[in-house]
N, C-alpha and C positions, 0 to 999 in steps of 0.2 A: 222387744221382748214382749208385747203382748202382755194380758193381763196376769195377775199373778191367780195361780190356783187356791182356793181358800175357803177349806176346812174348818169347819166349827167344831170347837171342840168345848163344852159347856162343863166344867168339874162343879162340884156343889161350893165350894166357895174357894177363895182364894187364900191359902196357908200357908206354911213353911212347909209340911209335905208335901204340898200340891206343887209348891216351885219345885221341892226336893227332886221329881217326877219331870216335869216339866223343860227345868235349865240344863239338865244332862240332855237331855233328846234336845233342845234348839239348839244347843253346841254341834249335835254331831249334823244337824239339819245344816248348819253353818260351813261345818267342813265338807259335806256333800257339795254346797255349794261352790265351793271356794276350789273346790275339784274339780269342775266343770268351767266352772268362768273365772278364773285366777282373775284379781284386781290388786291396785295395788294397797299398802297397809292403810287399816281405818285411819291411822294418824296422820297421811300421807293429804286423804284425803279433805280433812279438820284444815289442815296447814295451807289446804286451796281454798278453804272457803266454801267448800261442796257439800258439806257433812258438818250437822250440828245435833246438838240434843233439844230433845220435846216431849215431855209425856203426854201420853196416850192420853185419852177422857174416860180419868179414872171414873170406875163404876158405870161407866157405858161402852165401853167397845175396848179391846185388848186387843193389840195387833202384835203378833210373834212373826218379823219378819227378819229374811236370810238376808246376806249381803247384799246381793246385786239391786232390792228392793227398799234399804235402805238410802242406797246410792243415786236409783231413782228419784226419791221422792226428796233425799237433801235431807231428811231428818227424820230418828229415831229415839227411843227410850231406852232407861238404863237395861232393860235386860237383853231387849236384841245387841243393842253397843258390848256389853257384859262376852253375850256369847260369841259375835263374832271375835272380840278380842282374844279370848280362850282359844277360840278354833285358831285361830291366827299362831297363837303362841305353841299349841299344839302341832301346827302344819312345823314350825321351827325349832321339836322334839322338844317342847319345855311341858312338862306337864300342869296348866293352868285350868284353874274349875272357875265358874259361878258362881258368887257366893250370896246371898239375901240377907239382910237386918229388918227390921220392921221397926216402925216407930208407930206407935199404936196401932189403926187400919192401914198404916202406908209401908210398902214393902219397897226397897231398893238393893239395886241389884250389882255388884263389883267383882271381880277379879282374883283371884288369889294365886299368883304367883310360882312354880314350883320354888324356889325358895323360900316362902310361906309368907311375903310380904304383900299388900292389899294392893291395887291399882284401879283405879276406878275413871275407866273412858267417859262415864257423862260428865263429870266436875270438868276433866278435859277438853269437853264439847261446851260447854257452859251453864252446865249445871250447879246453880250453888248449894252449898251439902252443911246443914248443921251439925256446930262442933261434938254433939254428942257421938254422931256414929263414928265406930272405930276407925275410918278412914277420911273425916270431916273436918272441915274450915278451912 
């Protein structure tokens, strides 16, 4: 598969409005990646023990991965997992979107399903969540 193309995008800081721009773009990239290289569902990789949640090195390096690179690494953070899941649901005809919540300086990303419910791929892949988050605990 080779090395991934590695553009560098440096927003002035990570904020809710910046995530509002980047998350839909990442979801579109996941849609393109899945169209080019169809994969089993995100949760099939979890069941097979081939993919789990791992945070990026916060404040040092943020990586926004498409599905094929998450599978190759075997780990991904909340934003990449949520964008993959939203893309997979969209491919199935559901209007799902990644959404973020902020806790101090920390952002977390989950998926708002077409019916309005929240789904958190990171929690299902091993991330413990605080009870104070709308979908935590």
